C-alpha positions in Angstrom: 10.6 -21.8 17.5 13.6 -20.3 19.4 14.0 -16.6 19.7 17.5 -15.1 20.1 16.4 -11.5 20.8 13.4 -9.2 21.3 12.3 -5.9 19.7 10.0 -3.6 21.7 7.3 -2.4 19.3 4.8 0.3 20.3 2.0 -1.5 18.5 2.6 -5.2 19.4 4.8 -4.9 22.5 7.8 -7.3 22.6 8.4 -9.2 19.4 10.6 -12.3 19.5 13.2 -12.6 16.7 14.8 -15.9 15.4 18.4 -16.2 14.3 17.7 -16.0 10.6 15.4 -13.0 11.1 18.0 -11.2 13.2 20.6 -11.7 10.4 18.2 -10.4 7.8 17.2 -7.4 9.9 20.8 -6.5 10.5 21.7 -6.7 6.8 22.4 -3.6 4.7 19.5 -4.5 2.4 16.9 -4.5 5.2 18.4 -1.6 7.2 17.7 0.6 4.2 14.0 0.4 5.1 14.8 2.7 8.1 15.1 5.4 5.4 11.8 4.7 3.6 8.8 6.4 5.2 5.7 4.3 5.4 3.4 7.1 4.2 5.7 9.1 1.9 4.4 12.7 2.3 1.8 12.3 5.0 4.1 13.8 7.6 3.4 17.2 6.0 -0.1 16.8 7.3 0.3 14.5 10.3 3.6 15.6 11.8 4.2 12.4 13.7 3.7 10.1 10.7 7.5 9.7 10.4 7.4 5.9 10.8 9.1 3.7 8.3 8.8 0.4 6.3 11.3 -1.0 8.8 9.0 -1.2 11.7 5.9 -2.1 9.6 7.6 -5.1 8.2 8.6 -6.4 11.6 5.0 -5.9 12.7 3.7 -7.9 9.7 6.2 -10.7 10.6 4.9 -10.8 14.2 1.2 -11.0 13.1 2.1 -13.6 10.4 3.8 -15.7 13.1 0.8 -15.4 15.4 -1.6 -16.3 12.6 0.6 -19.1 11.3 0.9 -20.6 14.7 -2.9 -20.9 14.9 -3.5 -22.2 11.4 -0.5 -24.3 10.6 -1.1 -26.7 13.5 -4.4 -27.6 11.9 -2.5 -28.6 8.7 0.1 -30.5 10.7 2.8 -28.1 9.4 5.7 -27.4 11.7 8.1 -24.6 12.6 9.9 -24.7 9.3 6.7 -23.5 7.5 6.0 -21.1 10.3 9.4 -19.6 9.8 8.8 -19.2 6.1 5.5 -17.4 6.8 7.3 -15.0 9.2 10.1 -14.4 6.7 7.6 -13.6 4.0 6.0 -11.0 6.3 9.4 -9.5 7.2 10.5 -9.2 3.6 7.2 -8.3 1.8 8.0 -4.6 1.4 11.8 -4.9 0.8 11.5 -3.5 -2.7 9.9 -0.2 -2.0 11.8 2.8 -3.4 12.1 6.3 -2.1 8.8 7.7 -0.8 7.3 4.2 -1.1 4.4 4.1 -3.6 5.3 7.5 -5.1 8.5 6.1 -6.6 6.5 3.1 -7.9 4.6 5.3 -10.3 7.8 6.3 -12.1 9.1 2.7 -11.9 6.0 1.3 -13.5 6.1 3.9 -16.3 9.8 3.5 -17.1 10.4 -0.2 -16.3 7.0 -1.8 -16.0 7.8 -3.0 -12.5 6.2 -2.5 -9.2 7.7 -2.8 -5.7 6.7 -6.5 -5.5 8.8 -7.2 -8.6 11.8 -5.5 -7.0 11.1 -7.3 -3.7 11.3 -10.7 -5.4 14.5 -9.6 -7.3 16.2 -8.5 -4.0 15.2 -11.7 -2.3 16.7 -13.7 -5.1 19.7 -11.6 -6.0 20.9 -9.7 -2.9 22.6 -10.7 0.3 19.2 -11.5 1.7 19.0 -14.6 -0.6 22.4 -15.7 0.6 21.4 -15.4 4.2 18.2 -17.4 3.6 20.0 -20.2 1.8 22.8 -20.3 4.4 20.2 -20.8 7.1 18.5 -23.6 5.2 15.6 -21.6 3.8 14.8 -21.5 0.1 14.9 -18.0 -1.3 12.7 -19.0 -4.2 10.1 -20.3 -1.7 10.1 -17.0 0.2 9.9 -15.0 -3.1 6.8 -17.0 -4.1 5.2 -16.5 -0.7 5.8 -12.7 -0.8 4.1 -12.6 -4.3 1.2 -14.7 -3.1 2.0 -17.5 -5.5 0.5 -21.0 -4.8 3.0 -23.8 -5.5 1.8 -26.3 -2.9 -1.8 -27.4 -2.1 -1.8 -25.6 1.2 -0.5 -22.3 -0.1 -3.9 -20.7 -0.1 -3.4 -20.7 3.6 0.4 -20.1 3.8 0.6 -17.3 1.2 -2.8 -15.8 2.2 -1.5 -15.0 5.7 0.8 -12.3 4.2 -0.5 -11.7 0.7 -4.2 -12.3 1.1 -7.5 -10.4 1.3 -7.7 -9.6 5.0 -4.0 -10.3 5.6 -1.4 -9.4 8.2 0.0 -6.6 6.0 -3.3 -4.7 6.1 -3.9 -5.5 9.8 -0.6 -3.9 10.7 -0.6 -0.9 8.5 -4.1 0.1 9.6 -3.4 0.2 13.3 0.3 1.4 12.9 -0.6 4.2 10.5 -3.5 5.2 12.7 -1.3 5.3 15.8 1.5 7.4 14.2 -0.9 9.8 12.5 -2.8 10.3 15.8 -6.2 9.4 14.3 -8.7 6.8 15.4 -10.0 5.6 12.0 -7.8 2.5 11.8 -8.6 0.9 15.2 -9.4 -2.8 14.5 -9.6 -5.8 16.8 -6.9 -7.7 14.8 -6.6 -10.4 17.5 -10.3 -11.2 17.2 -9.9 -11.4 13.4 -6.9 -13.8 13.7 -8.5 -16.0 16.3 -11.6 -16.3 14.1 -9.6 -17.6 11.1 -9.9 -21.2 10.0 -9.0 -23.4 7.0 -11.6 -24.7 4.5 -11.6 -28.2 3.0 -10.0 -26.7 -0.2 -7.2 -25.0 1.8 -8.6 -21.4 1.7 -8.9 -19.0 4.6 -12.3 -18.0 6.0 -13.6 -16.3 9.1 -16.0 -17.5 11.7 -19.3 -15.7 11.3 -19.1 -14.8 15.0 -16.4 -12.3 14.0 -18.7 -10.4 11.7 -18.5 -7.3 13.8 -14.7 -7.3 13.7 -14.7 -7.8 9.9 -17.2 -5.0 9.4 -15.0 -2.8 11.6 -12.0 -3.8 9.5 -13.8 -2.8 6.3 -15.0 0.5 7.7 -11.5 1.3 9.2 -9.8 0.6 5.9 -12.3 2.8 4.0 -12.0 5.7 6.5 -8.2 5.5 6.6 -8.0 5.7 2.8 -10.5 8.5 2.6 -9.2 10.6 5.5 -5.5 9.8 5.6 -4.1 8.1 2.5 -6.3 10.1 0.2 -6.4 13.2 2.3 -6.5 16.2 -0.1 -3.2 17.7 1.2 -1.5 14.3 1.4 -2.4 13.6 -2.2 -1.2 17.2 -3.2 2.2 16.4 -1.8 2.3 13.0 -3.4 1.4 14.5 -6.8 4.2 17.0 -6.4 6.6 14.2 -5.4 5.6 12.2 -8.5 6.4 15.3 -10.7 9.7 15.7 -8.9 10.7 12.1 -9.3 9.6 11.9 -12.9 11.7 15.0 -13.8 14.7 13.9 -11.6 14.6 10.4 -13.2 15.2 12.0 -16.6 18.3 13.7 -15.2 19.6 11.1 -12.8 18.3 7.8 -14.2 16.9 6.8 -10.9 14.8 3.9 -12.2 17.6 2.5 -14.4 19.2 0.4 -11.7 20.7 -2.8 -12.9 22.1 -4.4 -9.7 20.8 -4.6 -6.1 23.7 -2.3 -5.0 22.5 0.4 -7.4 19.0 0.1 -6.0 20.0 0.1 -2.4 21.5 3.6 -2.5 18.0 4.9 -3.3 16.0 6.0 -0.2 14.1 9.1 0.9 17.1 11.0 2.1 19.5 10.1 -0.8 16.9 11.1 -3.4 16.3 14.5 -1.8 20.1 15.0 -1.6 20.6 14.1 -5.2 17.8 16.4 -6.3 19.3 19.3 -4.3 22.5 18.8 -6.3 20.8 19.1 -9.7 21.8 22.2 -11.7 18.4 23.7 -12.7 19.9 25.3 -15.8 20.9 21.9 -17.2 17.6 21.0 -18.8 13.8 21.5 -18.5 13.6 18.4 -16.4 16.3 19.6 -14.1 14.5 22.9 -13.7 11.2 21.1 -12.9 12.8 18.8 -10.3 14.5 21.7 -8.6 11.3 23.8 -8.7 9.3 21.0 -7.1 11.9 20.5 -4.4 11.9 24.2 -3.6 8.1 24.3 -3.4 8.1 21.3 -1.0 10.8 22.8 1.1 8.7 25.9 1.5 5.5 23.9 1.8 3.9 25.8 -1.1 1.5 23.1 -2.2 -1.1 22.5 -4.9 -4.6 23.5 -3.7 -7.6 21.3 -4.2 -10.3 23.3 -6.0 -12.7 20.5 -6.8 -13.6 17.1 -5.3 -16.1 14.3 -6.0 -16.1 11.0 -4.2 -17.5 8.2 -6.4 -18.5 4.7 -5.5 -19.2 2.4 -8.3 -19.5 -1.4 -8.7 -18.3 -1.1 -12.3 -14.5 -1.6 -12.5 -14.5 -0.2 -16.1 -15.9 3.1 -14.9 -13.3 3.2 -12.1 -10.4 2.4 -14.4 -11.3 5.0 -17.0 -10.3 7.8 -14.7 -7.0 6.2 -13.8 -5.8 6.3 -17.5 -3.2 8.9 -18.0 -4.5 10.0 -21.4 -8.0 10.4 -20.0 -6.7 12.6 -17.1 -4.6 14.7 -19.5 -7.6 15.3 -21.8 -9.6 16.5 -18.8 -6.7 18.7 -17.6 -6.5 20.3 -21.1 -10.2 21.0 -21.2 -10.2 22.5 -17.7 -7.1 24.6 -18.5 -8.7 25.9 -21.7 -11.9 27.0 -20.0 -9.9 28.6 -17.1 -7.4 30.3 -19.5 -4.3 28.8 -17.8 -1.4 26.6 -18.9 -2.1 22.9 -19.1 0.6 22.1 -16.6 -1.1 24.4 -14.0 -4.0 21.9 -13.8 -3.7 18.4 -12.2 -6.4 15.8 -12.2 -5.8 13.2 -9.4 -7.8 10.0 -9.2 -6.6 7.5 -6.7 -8.7 4.3 -6.8 -9.4 1.6 -4.2 -11.6 -1.5 -4.1 -13.8 -0.8 -1.1 -13.5 -4.5 -0.1 -10.0 -6.0 -0.4 -9.6 -7.9 -3.6 -9.2 -11.7 -3.8 -8.5 -12.9 -7.4 -8.8 -16.6 -6.3 -12.6 -16.2 -5.6 -15.5 -16.3 -8.1 -16.6 -13.0 -6.6 -13.2 -11.3 -5.9 -14.8 -8.6 -3.7 -16.4 -11.2 -1.4 -15.0 -12.1 2.0 -15.4 -15.8 2.9 -16.9 -16.7 6.2 -18.4 -19.9 7.7 -21.0 -20.8 10.2 -21.3 -24.1 12.2 -24.5 -26.0 11.6 -24.9 -29.4 13.3 -21.2 -29.5 14.0 -20.2 -28.9 10.4 -18.7 -25.7 9.0 -20.7 -24.3 6.1 -19.1 -21.7 3.9 -20.9 -18.4 3.4 -20.3 -14.9 2.0 -20.0 -12.0 4.4 -22.2 -9.8 2.3 -25.1 -12.2 2.8 -25.0 -11.5 6.5 -23.7 -8.0 6.6 -25.4 -4.9 5.1 -22.1 -3.0 5.6 -20.1 -5.5 3.6 -22.8 -5.6 0.8 -22.9 -1.8 0.6 -19.1 -1.5 0.4 -18.6 -3.9 -2.5 -17.3 -1.7 -5.3 -14.6 0.9 -6.1 -13.9 4.1 -4.3 -12.6 6.9 -6.5 -11.8 10.4 -5.2 -11.6 12.8 -8.2 -9.8 16.0 -7.4 -8.5 18.9 -9.4 -5.4 20.8 -8.1 -3.8 24.0 -9.1 -1.7 26.8 -7.4 -3.3 29.4 -5.2 -3.2 32.1 -7.8 -5.5 30.1 -10.2 -7.7 28.7 -7.5 -11.0 30.5 -8.3 -11.0 30.2 -12.1 -9.7 26.6 -12.2 -12.4 25.6 -9.6 -15.1 27.1 -11.8 -13.8 25.4 -14.9 -13.6 22.0 -13.1 -17.2 22.3 -11.9 -18.3 23.0 -15.4 -16.4 20.0 -16.8 -17.5 17.5 -14.2 -21.2 18.7 -13.9 -22.3 15.6 -15.9 -21.3 13.2 -13.1 -24.6 11.8 -11.8 -25.4 12.6 -8.2 -26.4 8.9 -7.6 -22.7 8.0 -8.0 -21.7 10.2 -5.1 -21.1 9.4 -1.5 -21.6 12.6 0.5 -19.4 12.5 3.5 
């Protein structure tokens, strides 16, 4: 594989770039990622967390290339497939909207689409697809790899590198986000993980049992990053306010009603803020709400967390109940009634995470596949059979919080404790 240039990355040092990768990186479609923060509102809490999807995607491309080089040789697959893997890593987050996953909540509600849907659409319909085809790369093939689709017998390996369980996306964002936030939770020996990967007889990825410690560190790091950074109470407060802002602004500006790649590409963190600042608050209730939220964020007047419970359950049904909008609204109404405040002054926030990364292609989707060598033969095992940490972490992490403004803090906190007092203590993880 021939590189035509290098990029100096603070996480992975110098990263070689091929001709087709350089053309994509220099395209208007990809350059937009410079204006999409990786962690939406986390910079309100961690001031140096200003990094963007632009750098993260290049990092994933690099790790995908390193992983692919190790594994594809075993399958006798050449540089053409390696290039496809690298391009899938480079383009995997192309469809993120303003403030990343925050915009996605509105997009899901209004259009039933997530950022992966938009990514595929951009790969197929924007200039990126034309660049790929002109360079002899199938845009449909790259779209399938980005989505983790398996259209060839070895795609459990090829797609799993970028869209798998312990994949290059997660490896990069853990160490990159940790670096830019200035925390040590996400420190993982990613090179040990990559070097321990192998391919099973049915073309699935699994890890050498000798890397058990690195896998355990990965699971713990991911858990700690979500609990202490991504789900930090103030970070979530800001993201809840951004969701309110975007939902209201969408009703005024039709942000999620884009029909062409060109209409979508004008949407980024800066352009959205600029558009909201131009809204006349007297135009409608939605306009008033969007302007109000923008002014609060500008002044860093944030919702305050008045109640928190961390739940860990193996029951996906229990976990999903709290993520239902109507369930949360019902709880908000009950708390507001007890506290004697308006319903809109109470927000119940319940972000949910599988403690072990999910793999839908396995019988047990929360199990990580490993192998040990016995008499010269690789024998497949489950990580949880050899790791108490992995076994304990199988399940769902839910952080239930109630937010309100400072003036209502005491009475809403009391009401929330009254409403949630039925949650069994055995479901709690006390940090």
